[in-house]
N, CA, C and O of each residue as an XYZ file, in Angstrom:
240
protein
N      -7.085    128.205    -96.628
C      -6.259    127.052    -96.927
C      -7.070    125.778    -96.658
O      -7.665    125.632    -95.590
N      -7.090    124.873    -97.617
C      -7.852    123.634    -97.492
C      -7.054    122.586    -96.727
O      -5.837    122.496    -96.887
N      -7.722    121.801    -95.908
C      -7.021    120.694    -95.237
C      -6.688    119.601    -96.243
O      -7.334    119.511    -97.287
N      -5.701    118.776    -95.953
C      -5.356    117.694    -96.887
C      -6.497    116.696    -96.994
O      -7.282    116.547    -96.058
N      -6.595    116.007    -98.135
C      -7.691    115.046    -98.293
C      -7.550    113.885    -97.323
O      -6.445    113.525    -96.918
N      -8.674    113.312    -96.961
C      -8.683    112.196    -96.028
C      -8.352    110.890    -96.725
O      -8.062    110.868    -97.921
N      -8.398    109.813    -95.976
C      -8.072    108.497    -96.507
C      -9.036    108.095    -97.612
O      -8.633    107.489    -98.605
N     -10.298    108.430    -97.441
C     -11.306    108.056    -98.435
C     -10.997    108.700    -99.783
O     -11.098    108.038   -100.815
N     -10.629    109.961    -99.792
C     -10.318    110.644   -101.044
C      -9.001    110.146   -101.632
O      -8.868    110.036   -102.851
N      -8.038    109.849   -100.782
C      -6.742    109.379   -101.260
C      -6.855    108.000   -101.900
O      -6.283    107.758   -102.962
N      -7.594    107.092   -101.254
C      -7.749    105.741   -101.780
C      -8.771    105.668   -102.902
O      -8.752    104.730   -103.699
N      -9.655    106.643   -102.970
C     -10.708    106.604   -103.970
C     -11.734    105.525   -103.656
O     -12.335    104.958   -104.569
N     -11.938    105.237   -102.389
C     -12.867    104.189   -101.971
C     -13.766    104.725   -100.869
O     -13.429    105.693   -100.187
N     -14.898    104.089   -100.708
C     -15.810    104.474    -99.643
C     -15.214    104.094    -98.291
O     -14.413    103.164    -98.192
N     -15.610    104.815    -97.266
C     -15.079    104.567    -95.927
C     -15.383    103.148    -95.457
O     -14.529    102.512    -94.839
N     -16.569    102.646    -95.734
C     -16.946    101.304    -95.301
C     -16.102    100.228    -95.973
O     -15.963     99.131    -95.432
N     -15.534    100.521    -97.146
C     -14.759     99.525    -97.876
C     -13.436     99.213    -97.184
O     -12.941     98.091    -97.289
N     -12.855    100.180    -96.481
C     -11.566     99.932    -95.824
C     -11.680     99.965    -94.307
O     -10.662    100.067    -93.623
N     -12.883     99.880    -93.766
C     -13.082     99.942    -92.318
C     -12.390     98.780    -91.597
O     -11.827     98.974    -90.520
N     -12.425     97.585    -92.175
C     -11.769     96.432    -91.538
C     -10.253     96.631    -91.478
O      -9.613     96.244    -90.501
N      -9.684     97.234    -92.519
C      -8.240     97.470    -92.532
C      -7.862     98.567    -91.539
O      -6.781     98.520    -90.953
N      -8.718     99.530    -91.346
C      -8.469    100.573    -90.350
C      -8.484     99.965    -88.949
O      -7.705    100.371    -88.086
N      -9.363     99.000    -88.724
C      -9.413     98.317    -87.431
C      -8.097     97.571    -87.179
O      -7.570     97.605    -86.067
N      -7.568     96.902    -88.201
C      -6.289     96.206    -88.058
C      -5.155     97.186    -87.766
O      -4.247     96.876    -86.995
N      -5.207     98.350    -88.373
C      -4.188     99.375    -88.133
C      -4.209     99.806    -86.664
O      -3.157     99.901    -86.032
N      -5.375    100.060    -86.130
C      -5.485    100.480    -84.733
C      -5.088     99.349    -83.786
O      -4.485     99.600    -82.743
N      -5.417     98.121    -84.137
C      -5.031     96.980    -83.310
C      -3.504     96.871    -83.235
O      -2.966     96.549    -82.176
N      -2.801     97.132    -84.336
C      -1.345     97.086    -84.335
C      -0.732     98.144    -83.437
O       0.252     97.880    -82.746
N      -1.299     99.325    -83.442
C      -0.805    100.406    -82.584
C      -1.033    100.061    -81.114
O      -0.152    100.269    -80.280
N      -2.212     99.537    -80.802
C      -2.512     99.154    -79.419
C      -1.569     98.043    -78.955
O      -1.079     98.071    -77.826
N      -1.318     97.067    -79.828
C      -0.400     95.976    -79.493
C       1.012     96.511    -79.246
O       1.684     96.062    -78.318
N       1.462     97.452    -80.055
C       2.798     98.030    -79.873
C       2.908     98.764    -78.538
O       3.937     98.678    -77.867
N       1.875     99.473    -78.155
C       1.893    100.186    -76.876
C       1.932     99.198    -75.714
O       2.673     99.396    -74.751
N       1.139     98.141    -75.802
C       1.128     97.138    -74.735
C       2.489     96.456    -74.628
O       3.003     96.272    -73.525
N       3.076     96.079    -75.765
C       4.390     95.429    -75.749
C       5.464     96.365    -75.214
O       6.354     95.930    -74.483
N       5.395     97.632    -75.565
C       6.358     98.599    -75.057
C       6.223     98.819    -73.560
O       7.220     98.984    -72.857
N       5.001     98.821    -73.079
C       4.757     99.030    -71.656
C       5.201     97.828    -70.821
O       5.781     97.989    -69.748
N       4.923     96.620    -71.324
C       5.246     95.420    -70.558
C       6.673     94.930    -70.785
O       7.189     94.150    -69.984
N       7.312     95.371    -71.853
C       8.656     94.920    -72.157
C       8.694     93.621    -72.938
O       9.767     93.063    -73.163
N       7.535     93.136    -73.353
C       7.452     91.899    -74.125
C       7.970     92.161    -75.532
O       7.641     93.183    -76.135
N       8.776     91.251    -76.058
C       9.303     91.426    -77.405
C       9.967     90.166    -77.903
O       9.805     89.091    -77.326
N      10.717     90.309    -78.981
C      11.424     89.188    -79.586
C      12.857     89.201    -79.065
O      13.557     90.206    -79.188
N      13.294     88.082    -78.481
C      14.651     87.996    -77.939
C      15.651     87.732    -79.062
O      15.360     87.009    -80.014
N      16.832     88.330    -78.935
C      17.896     88.096    -79.908
C      18.604     86.802    -79.574
O      18.674     86.413    -78.409
N      19.127     86.134    -80.581
C      19.863     84.884    -80.349
C      21.233     85.153    -79.749
O      21.654     84.464    -78.820
N      21.922     86.144    -80.274
C      23.193     86.551    -79.698
C      23.298     88.067    -79.802
O      22.715     88.656    -80.712
N      24.017     88.705    -78.907
C      24.078     90.171    -78.925
C      24.773     90.705    -80.178
O      25.655     90.060    -80.743
N      24.358     91.878    -80.587
C      24.969     92.546    -81.737
C      26.276     93.178    -81.274
O      26.275     93.887    -80.268
N      27.398     92.950    -81.971
C      28.672     93.525    -81.531
C      28.703     95.043    -81.721
O      28.045     95.589    -82.606
N      29.467     95.693    -80.884
C      29.648     97.133    -81.029
C      30.610     97.401    -82.168
O      31.378     96.519    -82.554
N      30.579     98.602    -82.707
C      31.428     98.960    -83.836
C      32.909     98.870    -83.471
O      33.725     98.506    -84.317
N      33.271     99.197    -82.224
C      34.667     99.170    -81.810
C      35.171     97.736    -81.622
O      36.372     97.491    -81.733
N      34.285     96.800    -81.341
C      34.709     95.427    -81.085
C      34.969     94.659    -82.384
O      36.036     94.073    -82.567
N      33.984     94.670    -83.276
C      34.091     93.872    -84.478
C      33.128     94.429    -85.526
O      31.986     94.745    -85.190
N      33.553     94.559    -86.785
C      32.635     95.074    -87.807
C      31.522     94.079    -88.091
O      31.713     92.871    -87.953
N      30.351     94.587    -88.491
C      29.195     93.721    -88.735
C      29.423     92.741    -89.872
O      28.882     91.635    -89.842
N      30.228     93.125    -90.895
C      30.432     92.223    -92.035
C      31.267     91.016    -91.624
O      31.257     90.002    -92.321
N      31.987     91.103    -90.512
C      32.806     89.975    -90.070
C      32.010     88.964    -89.258
O      32.475     87.848    -89.021
N      30.819     89.349    -88.834
C      29.978     88.449    -88.032
C      29.189     87.572    -88.970
O      28.490     88.079    -89.847
N      29.282     86.280    -88.809
C      28.549     85.376    -89.702
C      27.474     84.617    -88.987
O      26.770     83.817    -89.601
């Protein structure tokens, strides 16, 4: 059984051509892990209501 093709075969491009984009991909994963570990994130303006309290379509 053959393994699935790699990114180079799927994109039809040389590995060096997308190396910068692969670096950005890894940077995003590292940033997500750091934010998850530290608890840093985007604060909500107001809390989202629960389904029993008020339907979402009624919130403006």
